[in-house]
C-alpha positions as CSV (number, residue, x, y, z in Angstrom):
1,M,307.7,248.2,17.9
2,A,306.7,251.6,19.4
3,A,303.1,249.4,20.4
4,L,305.4,246.9,22.6
5,A,306.6,248.8,24.6
6,W,303.8,250.7,25.7
7,L,302.2,247.4,26.4
8,L,305.2,246.7,28.6
9,I,304.6,249.5,31.0
10,P,301.7,248.1,32.4
11,L,303.1,244.4,32.9
12,V,306.0,246.2,35.0
13,A,304.1,248.6,36.9
14,A,301.9,245.4,37.5
15,I,304.9,243.2,38.1
16,G,306.5,246.1,40.2
17,A,303.3,245.9,41.6
18,G,303.3,242.4,43.3
19,L,306.0,242.9,44.4
20,W,305.1,245.2,46.8
21,G,302.1,244.5,47.7
22,G,303.9,240.6,49.1
23,W,306.8,243.1,50.7
24,A,303.8,244.9,52.2
25,N,302.2,241.9,54.1
26,R,304.6,240.8,54.9
27,N,304.4,238.5,58.6
28,R,305.7,240.6,60.9
29,K,306.5,240.2,64.5
30,A,303.0,241.0,66.3
31,R,302.6,243.5,68.7
32,G,299.7,242.6,70.4
33,D,297.2,245.2,71.2
34,G,298.3,245.7,74.5
35,P,299.6,249.0,74.5
36,E,296.0,249.5,72.5
37,L,294.3,248.6,75.9
38,D,296.2,250.1,78.1
39,G,295.5,253.9,76.5
40,Y,292.3,253.2,76.1
41,A,292.5,252.2,80.0
42,R,293.8,255.2,80.5
43,F,291.5,257.3,78.6
44,R,288.8,255.9,80.0
45,E,289.6,256.5,83.9
46,A,290.4,260.3,83.1
47,M,287.1,260.0,82.0
48,E,285.8,258.7,84.7
49,K,287.4,261.2,87.2
50,K,285.6,264.5,85.0
51,S,282.2,263.0,84.6
52,S,282.2,262.0,88.4
53,S,284.5,266.0,89.7
54,R,281.1,267.1,87.9
55,T,278.6,265.5,90.0
C-alpha cells in the first residue's frame, strides 16, 4: 500500500502541472506591440540626439 501512495504523488503532480500549463497558456486579450514600439522609438530618438550633439 505504501508503494501505491508513492506512485500517486507523481501522478498528482503531473495532473497539477497539466492544469497549471493549461491555465498559463490560456487565451488572453492581445495587447499588441504598440507600447514596446513607442518605447523603442523614444530610445532611438534619444540616441540620435546624443550622437548629433557630440559632433
